[in-house]
C-alpha positions in Angstrom: -39.4 -42.7 -1.3 -39.4 -44.5 2.1 -40.8 -48.0 2.1 -42.9 -49.0 5.1 -42.7 -52.4 6.7 -45.8 -54.6 6.8 -47.6 -54.7 10.1 -45.8 -57.4 12.0 -45.8 -58.1 15.7 -42.5 -57.3 17.4 -42.1 -60.9 18.3 -42.6 -62.0 14.8 -40.0 -59.6 13.4 -37.5 -60.6 16.0 -38.1 -64.2 15.3 -37.5 -63.7 11.5 -34.6 -61.3 11.7 -32.8 -63.4 14.4 -32.8 -66.4 12.1 -31.9 -64.9 8.8 -28.3 -63.7 8.4 -26.3 -63.0 5.3 -25.2 -66.4 3.8 -27.6 -68.4 5.8 -30.1 -70.6 4.0 -33.4 -72.2 4.8 -31.7 -75.0 6.7 -31.0 -72.3 9.4 -34.4 -70.7 9.4 -37.2 -71.2 11.9 -40.8 -71.8 10.8 -41.7 -68.1 10.8 -38.7 -67.2 8.6 -39.4 -70.1 6.2 -43.1 -69.0 5.9 -42.1 -65.4 5.4 -39.4 -66.1 2.8 -41.6 -68.5 0.8 -44.4 -66.0 0.7 -42.1 -63.1 -0.2 -41.3 -65.0 -3.4 -45.0 -65.3 -4.2 -45.6 -61.6 -3.3 -42.8 -60.4 -5.7 -44.4 -62.5 -8.4 -47.8 -60.9 -8.0 -49.8 -63.4 -6.0 -53.0 -62.2 -4.3 -53.0 -63.7 -0.8 -56.1 -65.1 0.8 -55.2 -65.7 4.4 -55.4 -62.9 6.9 -51.9 -63.7 8.1 -50.3 -63.2 4.7 -52.5 -60.2 3.9 -51.3 -58.5 7.2 -47.7 -59.4 6.4 -47.6 -58.5 2.6 -50.9 -56.8 1.6 -52.5 -57.4 -1.8 -51.5 -54.1 -3.4 -50.5 -54.7 -7.0 -51.3 -58.3 -6.9 -52.4 -59.9 -10.2 -52.9 -63.7 -9.7 -55.6 -65.3 -7.5 -54.5 -68.8 -8.4 -51.0 -70.0 -7.4 -50.9 -72.2 -10.5 -50.9 -69.1 -12.7 -48.2 -67.2 -10.8 -45.3 -66.8 -13.2 -42.3 -68.2 -11.4 -38.8 -68.9 -12.8 -37.2 -72.2 -12.3 -34.9 -70.7 -9.7 -37.9 -69.4 -7.7 -39.6 -72.8 -8.0 -36.5 -74.5 -6.6 -36.3 -72.0 -3.8 -39.9 -72.6 -2.9 -39.5 -76.3 -3.0 -36.4 -76.1 -0.8 -38.2 -73.9 1.7 -41.2 -76.3 1.7 -38.9 -79.2 2.4 -37.6 -77.5 5.5 -41.1 -76.6 6.6 -42.0 -80.3 6.4 -38.8 -81.3 8.2 -39.6 -78.8 11.0 -43.3 -79.8 11.1 -44.2 -76.1 10.6 -47.9 -75.3 10.7 -49.6 -74.9 7.4 
């Protein structure tokens, strides 16, 4: 089965893919890549997005949790999110 990509603008896709390379971590990512990767973790854990930006990027198909506090995240995922958020703050990324 072929998986379709979410509806992204070409500029957004280029921005994300140009900054994420094998072995690179969040310290190398721009704000778009940080946002995308943080929300990808939430998507995989079943979060139901509320913002139009996140819904356009990830959709809400199969989502189970409306409240971030109830999303079942592993300790590894929590650490990844915290690290990404740290770099979002360092870069003054929009919220």
